[in-house]
N, CA, C and O atoms as a GROMACS GRO file, in nm:
protein
  344
    1UNK      N    1   0.083  -0.115   0.000
    1UNK     CA    2   0.000   0.000   0.000
    1UNK      C    3   0.089   0.124   0.000
    1UNK      O    4   0.192   0.133   0.067
    2UNK      N    5   0.043   0.211  -0.076
    2UNK     CA    6   0.118   0.335  -0.088
    2UNK      C    7   0.064   0.437   0.009
    2UNK      O    8  -0.046   0.423   0.063
    3UNK      N    9   0.143   0.538   0.029
    3UNK     CA   10   0.110   0.638   0.130
    3UNK      C   11  -0.016   0.716   0.096
    3UNK      O   12  -0.090   0.753   0.187
    4UNK      N   13  -0.043   0.740  -0.026
    4UNK     CA   14  -0.156   0.823  -0.065
    4UNK      C   15  -0.284   0.747  -0.087
    4UNK      O   16  -0.389   0.809  -0.103
    5UNK      N   17  -0.282   0.614  -0.089
    5UNK     CA   18  -0.403   0.538  -0.119
    5UNK      C   19  -0.485   0.515   0.008
    5UNK      O   20  -0.428   0.494   0.116
    6UNK      N   21  -0.615   0.517  -0.003
    6UNK     CA   22  -0.697   0.486   0.116
    6UNK      C   23  -0.692   0.335   0.144
    6UNK      O   24  -0.670   0.254   0.054
    7UNK      N   25  -0.711   0.301   0.267
    7UNK     CA   26  -0.710   0.160   0.309
    7UNK      C   27  -0.836   0.091   0.259
    7UNK      O   28  -0.943   0.153   0.254
    8UNK      N   29  -0.824  -0.036   0.223
    8UNK     CA   30  -0.945  -0.107   0.180
    8UNK      C   31  -1.040  -0.121   0.300
    8UNK      O   32  -0.995  -0.124   0.414
    9UNK      N   33  -1.168  -0.129   0.274
    9UNK     CA   34  -1.262  -0.139   0.387
    9UNK      C   35  -1.242  -0.271   0.463
    9UNK      O   36  -1.217  -0.376   0.404
   10UNK      N   37  -1.254  -0.261   0.595
   10UNK     CA   38  -1.235  -0.377   0.683
   10UNK      C   39  -1.372  -0.429   0.722
   10UNK      O   40  -1.453  -0.356   0.779
   11UNK      N   41  -1.396  -0.554   0.693
   11UNK     CA   42  -1.523  -0.616   0.731
   11UNK      C   43  -1.496  -0.720   0.839
   11UNK      O   44  -1.430  -0.820   0.813
   12UNK      N   45  -1.545  -0.698   0.957
   12UNK     CA   46  -1.517  -0.792   1.067
   12UNK      C   47  -1.596  -0.922   1.050
   12UNK      O   48  -1.705  -0.924   0.993
   13UNK      N   49  -1.537  -1.030   1.103
   13UNK     CA   50  -1.605  -1.159   1.105
   13UNK      C   51  -1.662  -1.179   1.245
   13UNK      O   52  -1.591  -1.165   1.344
   14UNK      N   53  -1.786  -1.211   1.252
   14UNK     CA   54  -1.850  -1.238   1.381
   14UNK      C   55  -1.873  -1.389   1.388
   14UNK      O   56  -1.942  -1.448   1.305
   15UNK      N   57  -1.813  -1.448   1.488
   15UNK     CA   58  -1.824  -1.592   1.507
   15UNK      C   59  -1.908  -1.616   1.631
   15UNK      O   60  -1.876  -1.567   1.739
   16UNK      N   61  -2.013  -1.688   1.615
   16UNK     CA   62  -2.100  -1.720   1.728
   16UNK      C   63  -2.081  -1.869   1.761
   16UNK      O   64  -2.111  -1.956   1.679
   17UNK      N   65  -2.032  -1.896   1.880
   17UNK     CA   66  -2.009  -2.033   1.925
   17UNK      C   67  -2.135  -2.081   1.994
   17UNK      O   68  -2.180  -2.023   2.092
   18UNK      N   69  -2.189  -2.187   1.941
   18UNK     CA   70  -2.311  -2.244   1.998
   18UNK      C   71  -2.271  -2.368   2.075
   18UNK      O   72  -2.224  -2.467   2.018
   19UNK      N   73  -2.291  -2.363   2.207
   19UNK     CA   74  -2.258  -2.478   2.291
   19UNK      C   75  -2.379  -2.568   2.303
   19UNK      O   76  -2.494  -2.526   2.290
   20UNK      N   77  -2.350  -2.694   2.330
   20UNK     CA   78  -2.459  -2.788   2.352
   20UNK      C   79  -2.523  -2.756   2.487
   20UNK      O   80  -2.452  -2.716   2.580
   21UNK      N   81  -2.650  -2.772   2.499
   21UNK     CA   82  -2.714  -2.741   2.627
   21UNK      C   83  -2.662  -2.835   2.736
   21UNK      O   84  -2.641  -2.954   2.714
   22UNK      N   85  -2.642  -2.779   2.854
   22UNK     CA   86  -2.592  -2.857   2.966
   22UNK      C   87  -2.701  -2.948   3.019
   22UNK      O   88  -2.819  -2.913   3.019
   23UNK      N   89  -2.660  -3.066   3.064
   23UNK     CA   90  -2.755  -3.160   3.121
   23UNK      C   91  -2.802  -3.106   3.256
   23UNK      O   92  -2.721  -3.060   3.336
   24UNK      N   93  -2.931  -3.111   3.280
   24UNK     CA   94  -2.984  -3.064   3.406
   24UNK      C   95  -2.950  -3.164   3.516
   24UNK      O   96  -2.953  -3.286   3.496
   25UNK      N   97  -2.919  -3.110   3.632
   25UNK     CA   98  -2.885  -3.194   3.747
   25UNK      C   99  -3.000  -3.185   3.846
   25UNK      O  100  -3.039  -3.076   3.888
   26UNK      N  101  -3.052  -3.299   3.882
   26UNK     CA  102  -3.164  -3.302   3.976
   26UNK      C  103  -3.114  -3.330   4.117
   26UNK      O  104  -2.995  -3.356   4.139
   27UNK      N  105  -3.205  -3.325   4.210
   27UNK     CA  106  -3.171  -3.353   4.350
   27UNK      C  107  -3.125  -3.498   4.365
   27UNK      O  108  -3.036  -3.527   4.444
   28UNK      N  109  -3.185  -3.587   4.290
   28UNK     CA  110  -3.147  -3.728   4.298
   28UNK      C  111  -3.002  -3.748   4.251
   28UNK      O  112  -2.930  -3.830   4.307
   29UNK      N  113  -2.961  -3.673   4.148
   29UNK     CA  114  -2.822  -3.684   4.101
   29UNK      C  115  -2.724  -3.637   4.208
   29UNK      O  116  -2.619  -3.698   4.228
   30UNK      N  117  -2.758  -3.530   4.277
   30UNK     CA  118  -2.672  -3.479   4.383
   30UNK      C  119  -2.665  -3.577   4.499
   30UNK      O  120  -2.557  -3.601   4.554
   31UNK      N  121  -2.779  -3.636   4.536
   31UNK     CA  122  -2.779  -3.734   4.645
   31UNK      C  123  -2.700  -3.859   4.609
   31UNK      O  124  -2.626  -3.910   4.693
   32UNK      N  125  -2.714  -3.907   4.488
   32UNK     CA  126  -2.637  -4.025   4.447
   32UNK      C  127  -2.488  -3.996   4.447
   32UNK      O  128  -2.408  -4.081   4.486
   33UNK      N  129  -2.450  -3.878   4.403
   33UNK     CA  130  -2.309  -3.842   4.405
   33UNK      C  131  -2.254  -3.834   4.546
   33UNK      O  132  -2.143  -3.880   4.573
   34UNK      N  133  -2.331  -3.775   4.638
   34UNK     CA  134  -2.284  -3.763   4.776
   34UNK      C  135  -2.278  -3.899   4.844
   34UNK      O  136  -2.188  -3.925   4.924
   35UNK      N  137  -2.373  -3.987   4.813
   35UNK     CA  138  -2.369  -4.123   4.870
   35UNK      C  139  -2.247  -4.198   4.816
   35UNK      O  140  -2.184  -4.274   4.888
   36UNK      N  141  -2.214  -4.176   4.689
   36UNK     CA  142  -2.095  -4.240   4.631
   36UNK      C  143  -1.968  -4.194   4.698
   36UNK      O  144  -1.879  -4.274   4.727
   37UNK      N  145  -1.957  -4.063   4.722
   37UNK     CA  146  -1.836  -4.010   4.787
   37UNK      C  147  -1.828  -4.061   4.931
   37UNK      O  148  -1.719  -4.095   4.978
   38UNK      N  149  -1.942  -4.066   4.999
   38UNK     CA  150  -1.944  -4.118   5.136
   38UNK      C  151  -1.902  -4.265   5.138
   38UNK      O  152  -1.830  -4.308   5.228
   39UNK      N  153  -1.946  -4.341   5.040
   39UNK     CA  154  -1.906  -4.482   5.032
   39UNK      C  155  -1.757  -4.498   5.010
   39UNK      O  156  -1.695  -4.588   5.068
   40UNK      N  157  -1.700  -4.411   4.927
   40UNK     CA  158  -1.555  -4.418   4.904
   40UNK      C  159  -1.480  -4.389   5.033
   40UNK      O  160  -1.383  -4.457   5.066
   41UNK      N  161  -1.525  -4.285   5.108
   41UNK     CA  162  -1.461  -4.254   5.236
   41UNK      C  163  -1.476  -4.369   5.335
   41UNK      O  164  -1.384  -4.400   5.410
   42UNK      N  165  -1.593  -4.431   5.336
   42UNK     CA  166  -1.618  -4.541   5.429
   42UNK      C  167  -1.527  -4.659   5.398
   42UNK      O  168  -1.467  -4.716   5.489
   43UNK      N  169  -1.517  -4.697   5.273
   43UNK     CA  170  -1.431  -4.809   5.234
   43UNK      C  171  -1.285  -4.776   5.266
   43UNK      O  172  -1.210  -4.862   5.313
   44UNK      N  173  -1.245  -4.653   5.238
   44UNK     CA  174  -1.107  -4.613   5.270
   44UNK      C  175  -1.078  -4.620   5.419
   44UNK      O  176  -0.970  -4.664   5.459
   45UNK      N  177  -1.175  -4.578   5.502
   45UNK     CA  178  -1.155  -4.584   5.647
   45UNK      C  179  -1.147  -4.727   5.696
   45UNK      O  180  -1.068  -4.758   5.785
   46UNK      N  181  -1.229  -4.816   5.639
   46UNK     CA  182  -1.226  -4.957   5.680
   46UNK      C  183  -1.093  -5.021   5.642
   46UNK      O  184  -1.033  -5.093   5.722
   47UNK      N  185  -1.047  -4.995   5.522
   47UNK     CA  186  -0.918  -5.050   5.478
   47UNK      C  187  -0.804  -4.996   5.564
   47UNK      O  188  -0.716  -5.071   5.605
   48UNK      N  189  -0.807  -4.866   5.591
   48UNK     CA  190  -0.703  -4.806   5.676
   48UNK      C  191  -0.708  -4.866   5.816
   48UNK      O  192  -0.604  -4.891   5.876
   49UNK      N  193  -0.828  -4.888   5.870
   49UNK     CA  194  -0.842  -4.948   6.003
   49UNK      C  195  -0.786  -5.090   6.007
   49UNK      O  196  -0.718  -5.127   6.102
   50UNK      N  197  -0.816  -5.168   5.903
   50UNK     CA  198  -0.762  -5.305   5.899
   50UNK      C  199  -0.609  -5.303   5.890
   50UNK      O  200  -0.542  -5.381   5.958
   51UNK      N  201  -0.554  -5.215   5.809
   51UNK     CA  202  -0.409  -5.208   5.797
   51UNK      C  203  -0.344  -5.163   5.927
   51UNK      O  204  -0.242  -5.218   5.969
   52UNK      N  205  -0.404  -5.062   5.991
   52UNK     CA  206  -0.349  -5.014   6.117
   52UNK      C  207  -0.362  -5.121   6.226
   52UNK      O  208  -0.270  -5.138   6.306
   53UNK      N  209  -0.474  -5.193   6.230
   53UNK     CA  210  -0.492  -5.300   6.327
   53UNK      C  211  -0.393  -5.414   6.305
   53UNK      O  212  -0.337  -5.468   6.400
   54UNK      N  213  -0.372  -5.450   6.179
   54UNK     CA  214  -0.275  -5.557   6.149
   54UNK      C  215  -0.134  -5.514   6.188
   54UNK      O  216  -0.057  -5.595   6.241
   55UNK      N  217  -0.100  -5.389   6.163
   55UNK     CA  218   0.033  -5.340   6.203
   55UNK      C  219   0.047  -5.341   6.354
   55UNK      O  220   0.154  -5.376   6.405
   56UNK      N  221  -0.058  -5.304   6.426
   56UNK     CA  222  -0.052  -5.305   6.572
   56UNK      C  223  -0.037  -5.446   6.626
   56UNK      O  224   0.042  -5.470   6.718
   57UNK      N  225  -0.111  -5.541   6.569
   57UNK     CA  226  -0.101  -5.681   6.614
   57UNK      C  227   0.038  -5.736   6.584
   57UNK      O  228   0.096  -5.805   6.668
   58UNK      N  229   0.091  -5.707   6.466
   58UNK     CA  230   0.225  -5.756   6.432
   58UNK      C  231   0.330  -5.694   6.525
   58UNK      O  232   0.425  -5.761   6.565
   59UNK      N  233   0.314  -5.566   6.559
   59UNK     CA  234   0.408  -5.502   6.650
   59UNK      C  235   0.403  -5.566   6.788
   59UNK      O  236   0.506  -5.590   6.850
   60UNK      N  237   0.281  -5.592   6.836
   60UNK     CA  238   0.268  -5.654   6.968
   60UNK      C  239   0.328  -5.796   6.969
   60UNK      O  240   0.393  -5.835   7.066
   61UNK      N  241   0.307  -5.872   6.862
   61UNK     CA  242   0.366  -6.006   6.856
   61UNK      C  243   0.518  -5.999   6.851
   61UNK      O  244   0.587  -6.079   6.914
   62UNK      N  245   0.569  -5.903   6.775
   62UNK     CA  246   0.714  -5.887   6.769
   62UNK      C  247   0.769  -5.847   6.904
   62UNK      O  248   0.874  -5.895   6.947
   63UNK      N  249   0.696  -5.757   6.974
   63UNK     CA  250   0.740  -5.712   7.105
   63UNK      C  251   0.735  -5.826   7.206
   63UNK      O  252   0.825  -5.839   7.289
   64UNK      N  253   0.630  -5.908   7.200
   64UNK     CA  254   0.620  -6.022   7.292
   64UNK      C  255   0.728  -6.124   7.266
   64UNK      O  256   0.785  -6.180   7.360
   65UNK      N  257   0.759  -6.150   7.141
   65UNK     CA  258   0.864  -6.248   7.111
   65UNK      C  259   1.001  -6.193   7.153
   65UNK      O  260   1.089  -6.270   7.191
   66UNK      N  261   1.019  -6.064   7.147
   66UNK     CA  262   1.145  -6.004   7.190
   66UNK      C  263   1.157  -6.008   7.342
   66UNK      O  264   1.266  -6.029   7.395
   67UNK      N  265   1.044  -5.988   7.412
   67UNK     CA  266   1.047  -5.988   7.558
   67UNK      C  267   1.066  -6.127   7.616
   67UNK      O  268   1.115  -6.140   7.728
   68UNK      N  269   1.030  -6.232   7.543
   68UNK     CA  270   1.049  -6.367   7.592
   68UNK      C  271   1.197  -6.403   7.597
   68UNK      O  272   1.236  -6.490   7.674
   69UNK      N  273   1.278  -6.339   7.517
   69UNK     CA  274   1.421  -6.368   7.517
   69UNK      C  275   1.494  -6.302   7.633
   69UNK      O  276   1.603  -6.346   7.669
   70UNK      N  277   1.436  -6.198   7.693
   70UNK     CA  278   1.504  -6.128   7.802
   70UNK      C  279   1.470  -6.196   7.934
   70UNK      O  280   1.368  -6.263   7.946
   71UNK      N  281   1.556  -6.180   8.034
   71UNK     CA  282   1.527  -6.240   8.165
   71UNK      C  283   1.402  -6.178   8.227
   71UNK      O  284   1.366  -6.065   8.197
   72UNK      N  285   1.338  -6.255   8.313
   72UNK     CA  286   1.212  -6.212   8.373
   72UNK      C  287   1.234  -6.094   8.466
   72UNK      O  288   1.145  -6.009   8.479
   73UNK      N  289   1.348  -6.085   8.531
   73UNK     CA  290   1.375  -5.978   8.627
   73UNK      C  291   1.382  -5.842   8.559
   73UNK      O  292   1.353  -5.740   8.622
   74UNK      N  293   1.421  -5.838   8.433
   74UNK     CA  294   1.437  -5.710   8.365
   74UNK      C  295   1.309  -5.659   8.300
   74UNK      O  296   1.304  -5.543   8.259
   75UNK      N  297   1.205  -5.741   8.291
   75UNK     CA  298   1.081  -5.697   8.226
   75UNK      C  299   0.989  -5.633   8.327
   75UNK      O  300   0.991  -5.667   8.445
   76UNK      N  301   0.911  -5.541   8.282
   76UNK     CA  302   0.816  -5.470   8.366
   76UNK      C  303   0.677  -5.518   8.328
   76UNK      O  304   0.625  -5.483   8.222
   77UNK      N  305   0.616  -5.597   8.414
   77UNK     CA  306   0.488  -5.658   8.386
   77UNK      C  307   0.376  -5.567   8.438
   77UNK      O  308   0.378  -5.528   8.554
   78UNK      N  309   0.281  -5.534   8.353
   78UNK     CA  310   0.169  -5.450   8.393
   78UNK      C  311   0.042  -5.533   8.416
   78UNK      O  312  -0.059  -5.478   8.460
   79UNK      N  313   0.046  -5.660   8.386
   79UNK     CA  314  -0.073  -5.742   8.403
   79UNK      C  315  -0.070  -5.811   8.538
   79UNK      O  316   0.036  -5.841   8.591
   80UNK      N  317  -0.187  -5.835   8.593
   80UNK     CA  318  -0.198  -5.907   8.720
   80UNK      C  319  -0.242  -6.050   8.691
   80UNK      O  320  -0.313  -6.074   8.593
   81UNK      N  321  -0.202  -6.141   8.773
   81UNK     CA  322  -0.249  -6.279   8.752
   81UNK      C  323  -0.399  -6.286   8.779
   81UNK      O  324  -0.451  -6.208   8.858
   82UNK      N  325  -0.469  -6.379   8.714
   82UNK     CA  326  -0.613  -6.388   8.735
   82UNK      C  327  -0.645  -6.428   8.880
   82UNK      O  328  -0.569  -6.500   8.944
   83UNK      N  329  -0.758  -6.379   8.929
   83UNK     CA  330  -0.801  -6.411   9.065
   83UNK      C  331  -0.850  -6.554   9.071
   83UNK      O  332  -0.913  -6.602   8.976
   84UNK      N  333  -0.823  -6.622   9.179
   84UNK     CA  334  -0.875  -6.758   9.192
   84UNK      C  335  -1.026  -6.754   9.212
   84UNK      O  336  -1.078  -6.666   9.281
   85UNK      N  337  -1.095  -6.848   9.153
   85UNK     CA  338  -1.241  -6.855   9.168
   85UNK      C  339  -1.278  -6.923   9.299
   85UNK      O  340  -1.216  -7.022   9.339
   86UNK      N  341  -1.378  -6.872   9.362
   86UNK     CA  342  -1.418  -6.933   9.491
   86UNK      C  343  -1.547  -7.010   9.476
   86UNK      O  344  -1.596  -7.067   9.573
   0.00000   0.00000   0.00000
């Protein structure tokens, strides 16, 4: 383009994006979703509880087997012998 010539007319393009309509969410959909999330948390808590319980039982068994090797005088017993029945 030369300095003295007018610019060609500019015609803008208008683009209209048409989105698909969103699916409506009902109360039942929200309740089902919340029950699903609650179920996931419940299963996770049960699995974590079983793992923690198994680790505790294994630790106690390891501790008991270690204490059986030491002399009786050096151990500190917190349990009392059972009472005799009358």
